[in-house]
C-alpha positions in Angstrom: 62.4 123.7 115.0 63.3 121.8 112.1 67.1 122.8 112.2 67.0 122.0 115.9 65.7 118.4 115.0 68.3 118.1 112.5 71.3 119.5 114.7 69.7 117.1 117.4 69.7 114.1 115.2 73.3 114.8 113.6 74.7 115.2 117.1 73.0 111.8 118.4 74.9 110.3 115.3 77.9 111.6 115.8 77.9 110.4 119.4 76.9 106.9 118.2 79.9 106.6 116.1 82.3 108.1 118.8 80.5 104.8 121.1 81.3 102.7 118.4 84.8 103.7 118.0 85.4 103.7 121.7 84.5 100.5 122.1 86.2 99.0 119.1 89.6 100.8 120.7 88.5 98.8 124.0 88.3 95.5 122.2 91.3 96.1 120.0 93.3 96.7 123.1 91.9 93.6 125.1 93.2 91.3 122.2 95.9 89.3 123.0 99.2 89.2 120.9 99.1 85.9 118.6 100.9 83.0 120.3 103.8 81.4 119.2 102.0 78.3 117.6 99.7 80.9 115.4 102.8 82.9 114.4 104.9 79.6 113.2 101.4 78.8 111.2 101.7 82.2 109.5 105.6 81.6 109.0 104.8 78.4 107.4 102.1 79.7 105.2 104.5 82.7 104.2 107.4 79.9 103.6 105.1 77.7 101.5 104.2 80.8 99.1 107.7 81.2 98.1 110.8 78.9 96.7 113.2 78.6 93.7 110.1 78.6 91.7 108.9 82.2 92.6 106.8 83.7 94.9 102.9 83.7 95.3 101.3 87.1 96.9 97.7 87.6 98.0 95.9 90.2 99.7 92.3 90.1 101.0 90.4 92.9 102.2 87.2 93.2 103.5 85.3 96.6 104.1 82.2 98.0 105.7 81.4 101.5 104.7 78.9 103.8 105.7 78.1 107.3 104.2 75.6 110.0 105.4 75.7 112.8 103.4 73.2 115.8 103.2 70.8 115.7 99.9 71.7 112.2 99.1 70.3 108.4 100.4 72.3 107.3 103.2 74.4 104.4 102.0 76.3 101.3 103.5 78.7 99.1 101.5 80.6 95.8 102.0 83.1 95.6 99.1 85.3 92.6 99.2 88.6 92.7 97.3 91.2 90.1 96.4 94.7 90.5 95.0 96.4 87.3 94.0 99.9 87.9 92.2 103.1 85.5 91.1 106.9 86.9 91.3 109.0 85.0 88.9 112.7 84.0 90.2 115.4 86.7 88.8 117.4 85.1 85.7 120.2 86.9 83.9 118.6 90.0 85.8 115.1 89.8 84.1 112.0 89.5 86.8 108.5 89.5 86.1 105.2 90.0 88.3 101.7 89.5 87.3 99.0 90.3 89.7 95.1 90.0 89.2 92.7 92.2 91.2 88.8 91.6 91.6 86.2 93.6 93.9 82.5 92.8 94.7 79.9 93.7 97.1 78.8 90.8 99.2 75.7 91.9 101.2 75.2 95.7 100.8 75.3 97.1 97.3 73.0 99.9 97.4 75.6 102.8 96.8 77.0 105.1 94.1 80.1 103.0 92.8 80.4 106.0 90.1 79.8 103.6 87.4 76.5 101.9 88.4 74.3 105.0 87.7 73.2 104.7 91.5 73.4 108.5 91.7 70.7 109.1 94.4 72.9 107.2 96.7 76.1 108.6 98.4 79.2 107.5 96.5 81.4 104.7 97.8 83.9 104.5 94.9 84.7 100.8 94.8 82.9 99.2 91.5 82.5 95.7 91.2 85.3 94.6 88.6 88.0 92.7 88.0 91.3 93.4 86.0 95.1 92.8 85.5 96.3 95.1 88.3 99.9 94.6 87.7 101.9 93.1 85.0 105.6 94.2 84.4 109.1 92.9 83.4 112.2 94.3 85.4 116.2 94.5 84.3 118.5 95.0 87.1 122.2 94.0 86.0 123.2 97.6 85.3 124.7 98.7 88.7 122.6 100.4 90.9 119.7 100.5 88.5 116.2 98.8 87.9 114.3 99.4 84.6 110.7 98.2 84.8 108.2 98.0 82.0 104.5 97.2 81.9 101.7 97.9 84.1 102.9 98.7 87.8 102.4 100.5 91.0 104.1 104.0 91.3 104.6 105.8 94.6 106.5 109.3 94.5 107.3 110.5 97.7 104.3 111.0 100.0 101.9 110.3 96.9 100.6 113.7 96.8 101.2 114.0 93.0 101.7 110.5 91.9 100.5 107.3 94.2 98.2 104.1 93.9 95.4 105.4 95.6 95.5 102.4 98.2 92.5 103.6 100.0 90.2 102.3 97.5 89.6 98.4 96.8 90.7 98.9 93.1 94.2 100.7 93.1 95.6 103.0 90.4 98.4 101.3 88.3 100.3 102.6 85.4 101.2 101.4 82.0 104.8 102.9 82.2 108.5 102.3 81.8 110.3 103.2 85.0 114.1 103.7 85.6 115.3 103.9 89.3 118.9 104.8 89.9 120.7 104.6 93.2 124.1 104.0 92.3 125.5 107.0 93.7 124.6 106.3 97.4 122.8 109.3 98.7 121.3 110.5 95.2 118.7 108.9 93.6 117.1 109.4 90.2 113.3 108.3 89.4 112.6 108.6 85.7 109.1 107.5 84.5 107.1 107.7 81.2 103.3 107.0 81.5 101.3 106.1 78.5 98.0 104.7 80.2 96.6 104.8 83.8 94.2 102.2 84.9 92.0 104.2 87.5 90.3 103.2 90.6 87.3 102.3 88.6 89.0 99.8 86.4 88.9 102.4 83.2 91.9 103.2 81.1 92.9 106.5 80.4 95.3 107.5 77.8 98.1 109.9 78.6 101.5 111.2 77.7 103.6 111.9 80.6 107.3 111.9 81.6 108.0 112.2 85.3 111.2 113.3 86.6 111.9 112.6 90.5 115.5 113.6 92.0 116.3 113.1 95.5 119.5 113.7 97.9 119.6 112.2 101.6 121.6 114.4 104.2 121.9 111.7 106.9 120.8 112.3 110.4 118.8 115.4 108.9 116.4 114.7 105.9 116.1 114.5 102.4 115.7 116.9 99.3 113.7 116.0 96.2 113.3 118.0 92.9 110.7 117.0 90.7 109.0 117.7 87.3 105.7 116.3 86.3 104.4 116.9 82.8 100.9 115.5 82.2 99.3 115.4 78.7 96.1 113.7 78.6 96.1 113.8 74.6 93.2 111.6 73.6 89.6 113.5 74.4 87.8 110.1 73.5 89.5 108.2 76.4 90.7 110.3 79.2 88.0 109.7 81.8 86.9 112.6 83.9 89.9 114.4 83.0 89.9 115.7 79.5 92.2 118.3 78.6 91.8 120.6 81.4 94.1 118.3 83.6 96.7 118.9 81.4 99.4 120.1 83.6 103.2 120.9 83.8 104.2 120.9 87.5 107.8 121.7 89.2 108.7 121.4 92.5 111.3 121.2 95.6 110.2 119.2 99.0 112.4 118.7 102.3 111.2 116.2 104.7 113.3 115.0 107.7 113.6 114.3 111.6 116.4 115.1 113.8 117.1 113.9 117.7 116.1 116.7 119.9 117.0 114.9 123.4 119.0 111.8 122.7 116.4 109.8 120.8 113.8 110.4 123.4 112.4 113.1 121.5 112.6 114.0 117.5 111.9 117.2 115.6 109.7 116.2 112.7 109.6 119.2 109.5 108.4 119.2 105.9 108.6 121.9 103.7 107.4 121.8 99.9 106.6 124.1 97.0 105.6 123.7 93.6 104.3 125.6 90.9 102.0 124.6 88.3 100.7 125.7 85.0 98.6 124.7 81.9 100.3 122.4 79.4 99.8 121.2 75.8 96.2 121.6 74.9 95.0 122.3 78.1 92.4 125.4 77.0 92.8 127.2 80.6 95.9 129.8 81.1 96.9 129.8 84.4 100.0 129.5 87.0 99.0 128.5 90.3 101.2 127.4 93.4 101.4 125.0 96.1 102.9 125.1 99.7 102.8 122.7 102.5 104.4 123.3 105.7 104.7 120.8 108.6 106.4 120.8 111.9 105.9 118.4 114.8 107.5 116.3 117.9 107.8 112.8 118.1 108.3 110.8 121.3 109.4 107.4 120.1 109.5 105.4 123.4 107.7 106.4 126.6 108.0 103.7 129.0 104.4 102.8 129.2 101.5 101.5 127.5 101.5 104.8 125.4 104.3 104.6 122.8 105.4 106.8 119.8 103.7 109.7 120.6 103.6 112.6 118.1 101.9 115.9 117.3 101.7 118.0 114.3 100.7 121.4 113.2 100.3 121.7 109.2 99.3 124.1 106.6 98.9 123.2 102.8 97.9 125.6 100.1 96.7 124.6 96.7 96.5 127.7 94.9 94.2 129.2 92.3 94.6 131.6 89.3 92.2 133.0 86.5 89.7 130.6 88.1 91.6 127.5 87.6 93.0 125.7 91.0 96.1 123.6 91.5 95.3 119.9 90.5 96.7 116.4 91.7 95.0 114.3 89.3 97.2 111.3 89.8 98.0 111.6 93.5 96.6 109.6 96.5 94.3 112.4 97.5 92.1 110.6 99.8 95.5 111.1 102.2 95.1 114.5 102.2 92.5 117.4 103.1 90.2 115.1 105.2 89.0 111.4 104.5 85.4 112.4 103.9 87.0 113.3 100.3 85.4 116.4 99.9 88.1 117.7 98.2 89.6 115.1 95.8 89.1 117.8 93.3 90.5 121.3 94.6 87.5 124.0 94.3 88.1 126.7 91.5 89.0 129.1 94.1 91.7 127.0 95.4 92.2 125.5 99.1 93.6 126.6 102.4 94.1 123.5 105.0 95.0 124.1 108.3 95.4 121.1 110.2 96.7 119.1 113.5 97.6 115.6 113.9 98.0 113.5 117.4 99.1 109.9 117.0 100.1 107.2 119.1 100.5 103.9 119.9 98.1 102.6 122.9 98.7 98.9 124.1 99.3 97.9 120.4 96.5 99.8 118.5 97.5 102.8 116.9 95.4 105.7 117.3 95.2 108.9 114.7 93.3 112.1 115.3 93.0 114.8 112.9 91.2 118.4 112.7 91.1 120.3 109.6 89.9 123.8 109.2 89.1 124.5 105.2 89.1 128.0 103.6 89.5 129.2 100.0 92.6 130.4 98.6 90.8 133.5 96.9 87.7 135.1 97.9 87.8 134.5 101.7 85.1 131.6 102.0 85.2 129.3 104.9 84.4 125.8 103.3 84.1 124.0 106.6 86.1 121.8 109.0 86.5 117.8 109.6 87.5 115.7 112.1 89.1 112.4 111.3 90.0 109.4 113.8 91.4 106.0 112.7 92.2 102.9 114.9 94.8 100.3 113.4 95.6 96.9 115.0 98.2 94.6 113.4 98.6 90.9 114.4 101.4 88.7 113.4 102.3 90.8 110.7 99.9 89.3 108.3 96.4 90.5 109.6 95.2 94.0 110.2 92.0 95.4 111.8 91.3 98.9 111.1 88.2 101.1 112.1 88.3 104.8 110.8 85.6 108.0 111.1 85.5 111.1 109.2 83.0 114.0 110.1 82.9 117.1 107.6 80.9 120.2 108.9 79.9 122.0 105.8 80.0 126.2 105.8 80.2 127.4 102.5 81.2 124.2 100.4 79.3 121.0 99.6 77.3 119.5 102.4 77.7 117.9 105.7 79.2 114.5 105.2 79.8 111.5 107.8 81.7 108.2 107.0 82.4 105.3 108.7 84.8 102.2 107.8 85.4 99.1 109.5 87.8 96.8 107.5 90.0 93.6 107.7 93.2 92.8 105.8 95.0 89.8 105.5 98.2 90.2 103.5 100.8 87.6 102.4 
């Protein structure tokens, strides 16, 4: 009887959130495009923020987040994030950028932000902090080459292995030296050395990590990328949650592209990626685990109706395991993979197989994304669970974004049922 009541309450909660998302979609569709006067005002603001003296950038994001996770107190929070930056003009090939970032809840703060000790609540990983998010100096007088040193944002490929974790309010940046060379046209080389990570909880993690990413673009077909990432968490007193067990070396190949099938009316989408990871430096575990990611799909860019950019994809991602150790991506933007409920930010010891499908379209100016995941262990045959995700995004006049999203993880043999709902508004200049 108790189980029936729990299922009934859960079904009611899901139905309520579906109604909320449906209503949000209807409201977003009903919003008119910004009139010419508003566009002129936005352009005026944009122009006033740059000149011969440089450029000021700012980004405001207010988010309401709701989390219902079995075994923890249901929680909701409304963190407000501000980024304010200044980019100098270029002088003799040199240019500098500094950016402040701060985050604080406005009305709701009864949630576990991973640093405040409120472990009885579900996690909303957006601590109340402020920091220097970026501070770098670049040099670009060498033909086709930019060298950048200091605290910076690093985004490699689809951010599976190295990214900014941009979904969270306090993003991940790196104290590093980066060299990007595009002098050979279709070939690019991205070489980085990282000595510190500034995490999404505003903590420093010492590391010694060279990164190598080489890419060749085949025009009208796709790009082939080869990479090698060596992560050495060398300081046991200042390595955050990672410690020696996250010291890894990863080598991989990725091919990503699209091709026209019918005179620009239909495109074939494809991605294939393989990587091998093993222990590195002082990692106490001896293992070699494989990674596979295969994606196939179709895109209809223009349908001549209120529905545009209709696409469908089927994908299979495997993060393998060996000797009781799973494939790891500690520097990746992991929220974008394996479900937005974030139950698999760290892969279970028996690995992970994620079979998923994506349907996307723009309906009267509102981008709609629907994703369904089926999770299983790579070793041992466990059925972890399934997850459904939906996101609605409306952009107004380039500078304003309204977004609603929902994640529903239905647990089987791993963790517990989890539902999350987000509503956020972004202003970016």
